[in-house]
N, C-alpha and C positions, 0 to 999 in steps of 0.2 A: 407924488410930490417931490420936486427936485430940491435937494438941500442946498442952500446958499454956499458959495465957495468958502467964505470966511468961516462959517460954522463947520463945514467939512474939514477944513484945514485944522481948526481947533480940535476937532474930534480925533484926527490922526495924531497930532502932537500929544494929546492927552493919553491916548491908547498906548503910544510908544513909550511914554514915560512910565506908565503903569506896568507894562509888560517887559521892560528892558531886561530885568533880572530873571524872568521866567525861563526855566530850563537851563540856567547857567551851570548847574551841577549835573542835571540829568542828561544834558546833551553829550557828556563825555562817558555815558554809560557803556560798559563793556558787555557786548552781546555775543562774545565768541563761544559761549557755552550753549547757545541756542540750539535746539534740535529742530531743524527745518521742517520735518514732517509733522511736528506738533503745533506749528503756527497755522491756525485754521481760520482766524477772523482778523482781518486787517482793515484799518481805517486810514484813508489818505485824506488829508485836509488841504484844500486849496480854495479858500473862500473868495473866489474871483469869478466874474462872468465873461471875461474876454476870451475870444476864440483862441488867440495866440497863446495865452497863458495856460489854457486847458490842454492844448496840443503839446506844450512843452512838458507836460506831466506824463505823456504817453511812454517815454523811455522808462520811467519809474514803474509804471504798471507792468510793463514787460519784464523788468528786472524782478519784481516781486513774484510774478507768475513763474518765472524760471527758478528763483531761489527757494520759494515755498510752494511746492507742487500741490499741497492740500488746501491752500489758502483761498478763501473767498474775500472779495474786497468790497467794502462800503466806500463810496466816494462822496465827500462833502464839498459842495461848490455853491456858487451863486448862479441865479438865472436858470435857464432851461436848456443850455447848450450841452452840458456834460453827458446826458443820456444819448444825445445824437453823436457826439464825438466818440464815445465808448460803446456804441451800439454793437459792434462785433467783437468786443472783448468779453468772452464768456465768463471769465472769472470776476468781472465787475458785476455784482449781482444786486446791488442796492445803491440808490442815490439819495443823499440827504441834501436838499436844495433850499438854500436861503434865498429870500426874495432879493432881487437885484437892487431894488430901492426899499430899504427897510421901513421907511416912514410911510410908504404906500400900504403896507400890510404889517404893522408893527406887532400885532398879536401872533401872527404866524411866525414872524421872525424870532420873537422872544420865546415862543414855545419850543423851537428847535434848541435854542441855547439851554432852556430849562430841562430838556429831556436828555441832553448829552451826559450829565453826571450819573445817569441811571443805566447807561449802556456799559458793555464790557467787551474789551478786545484783547487779543493776544499782542498786537502791535499797532501803535498809532504813529503816523509819520506826518509831521508838518513840513510841507514841501518848500516853503520860502522863508528864509531867516528874517526878512524885513517885514513879514506879515504879523502885525500885532494881534489881530483877531485869530490868526492861525495858531500862534503860540498859546493864546488864552484858551482856545478850544482844546488844544492838546493837553493843557494843564488840567482842565476840568473833566476830561473824559477818562474814565478808569481803563487801565491797560496794564498788562504784565510788563511790557516793554514800550518805551517811548523814544522817538528820535525827534528832537526839536528843530535842528537846523544843521546845515553844512558849516563846518568850522575849518579855517585854514590851519595847516600844521607846517612843520619844517619843510616838508616835501612839496607843498602846494602853495604856500603863502606868496611866493614870487610869481605865481601863474594867475592868469585870468581864466576862471573856470566857466564854461558855457552854462547858461541858466538851466538848460534842460538836464545837465549832468550833475548839478549840485546835490539834489536829493538822492540820486543814485550813489554818488561817492560818499555821501553822509551815511547811508545805510551800509555800504560796503566797509567803510572805516569802522563802524560799530561792530560789524560782524567779523571782520578779518584783521583788525588792528593795523599793524605796520607791515603786513604782507602786501608789498607794493604790486606784485604781479597780479593779485586778485583785485586790489583796490583800483588800479589804473588800467585794467584791461578795457577793451573797446566797449563803449556804452551803446545800448540799442538806439537806433535812429527814431525820429518822430514817425509815427505811423497811425493813420486813421483806419486802416484795414478795410478798404473797399472790397466788397464781395465780387465774385466773378460776374454776377448779374449786373451789379453797379458799374463795373469796368466796361462791360459790353455796351451798356446804355450810354456811357460816356463816349465810347468810340462811335456809336451810331449818331449821337448828337453832333459830334465834331465833323463827321462825314457829311451830315446834312448841311452844316454851315459852310464847310470849306471845299466840299466835293471829294475830299480824300482825307486820310489820317497820317500821311507821310510828310516829313519836312514842314512841321508846324511849329512856329515860335509863339508862345503865349506871353503876353505882357499884362502887367497890372499897374496902372498909372496913378492909382490913388493911395493915400496913406493919411495918417492923422498928424496935425500940428506941423512942426518943421521937417518931418519926414516926408511930407508931400511936396514934391518938386514942382516947379512952375510949369505952366503950359508951354512957355518958350523952351525950357529945358527938354521937356518930353517931346515937343515937336521936332527939335533938332535931332534928338536921339532916334526917334521913330523914322525920320527921313534917312538917317544914316543906316539903320537896319535894313531898309528897303534896298539901298545901294550895295551894302556889304554882303547881303545874303539873298541874292536875286532868285535862287532856287527854292526859297522858303516862303511860305505864306505866314501872315501874322494875324493872330486872333487876340482881341483885347478882352480880358476877363473883367467884367464890370463890378463895381462894389455895390453894396446894399443901397447906397445913395443914388445909384444909376447915373453917375457922372463920368466924364472922360476928360483927361488932361490933353488928349489929342483931338478933342471935339468929334469923336466917333468916326474918325477917318478910316479906321481899320474895321474889318468884320468883327462884330462883338458878340459876346455871350453874356446873358444876364440870368441869374437864378438866385432865389433866396434860400435854396436848399444846399447846405454846405457839403453834403455828401455827393450831390449831383455835380457841384462845382469841382470837387476833388476828382471825381471820375472823368470829367472832361479834361482837366489839366493832366491827369495821368496818361491820357492818350496823346499828349503833345510830346515834342522832342526836347523842349526846354521851356522853362518858365523864367521870366525876368521881371523883377519888381523890387520896390523899396521895402524896408523893414515894416512889416504889417502882419496882421493875423492871416491874411490871404497868402503871404509869402510862406508862413509856417504851414498853412494848409497845403500849399503846393509841395513843399518838402515832405509833408506827411503822406501825400498821395503817391509819392515815388517818382515823380517827374524830376529829372535833373534841374536843379534850381540855382540861379545866380541872384544873390541879394545885392541891391544897390544901397550902400550905406554912405553916410556923410559923417565921418569921424569914427569914434569907438564902435567896434562891431563884434569883438570877440565873444561877448556874452550871448548874442542873439543871431549870429550868422548861421546860414544853413551849413550843416556839417555832414560828413560821411560820404563815401563813394564818390559820385560824380557831381557833388554840389560844391559851390564856392561863393565867395563874396568879394566885392571890390569897394574901395573907399573912393567915392567920386570926388571928394574934396582934395585928394592928393594925387590922383591919377587922371589920365585923359582918355578920350574916346578910342584911341588906337589900342590902348591897353585893354579896355573893356571888350573890344572886338576880338582880341586874341584869346581872352578868357572864354568868350562865347564859342569861338571856334574849338577851343580845347574841350569844352563840354559836349559840343555836337559831334566832335570826332576825337574821342579820347584815345590816348595810347594805351596799350595793354597794362603798362605800369600805373598809369593814372587811374585806371578802373579800380585797382586794388588799394589805391592810396586814400587815406582819410585826411581831409584838409583840416 
């Protein structure tokens, strides 16, 4: 049962007003005396079902695994994607899954909420500060230590922190205080951790589609809402790619909806299996697409990724190594072309540089 927009909006406003003060004192908790080896049971709370949002928590999982070598992780999410995303994360041993549409299965949904106060963890982390349900779940779940949210301080309040880095920096700040070297060191990249078998399957699929696996540009022309650029825009850009990169073939990665903003003019690949999609994209030389879950999936697969944004992009742009983003509202096609060339043929310095 789909909840009417007005009711859903009212629910969000109500929850935010109720949870505004939750964690206001605990979020500044000093965890510098923690003994990492004694942290054995961790709960990550991300009550969301969207692919992109789950992928944006993969740096936190990597950070926890490195920081607390004896820890096993429970992951609380919505929907059924989390076990697929974290399939090859051996330290994620249990998933607590809320129904994507609570009113479709209200008893199951409520039972999870009612069980949380009877669990016990060494550490609970709420990954997103604007998540009312995340803060409330953090509040009701017993734990020795809790981290409610990332909070700006004198060193970071003037910066825009990437969404994937917020929970990592929140945990580091609680652990290391004002030790900027430890707090601001490089954050792990998004990673879906495709296995060797999955990567080989991706290469085989790409070879069957394109006849080879060299010089392949992957594009994704779909997105939601105003992030989905028009067919005219994509047609112009696609034709430009054909002219600017004559030695490359283009494969279009299709969305779940099986639609194309270039009307299927390029060779296309369709799959409902996100790990298979990741393995195919990993075999390409570059992925180009607008801000979407599939853009984050491409980044997590390891393929060099160029994000096409319109306006503010610092919180969600692909970061690390040979990834980049462009603001199409303030730059032109010649600039985008140079960025693509830079990714396809990186200088030795650019390979080591984090954007």
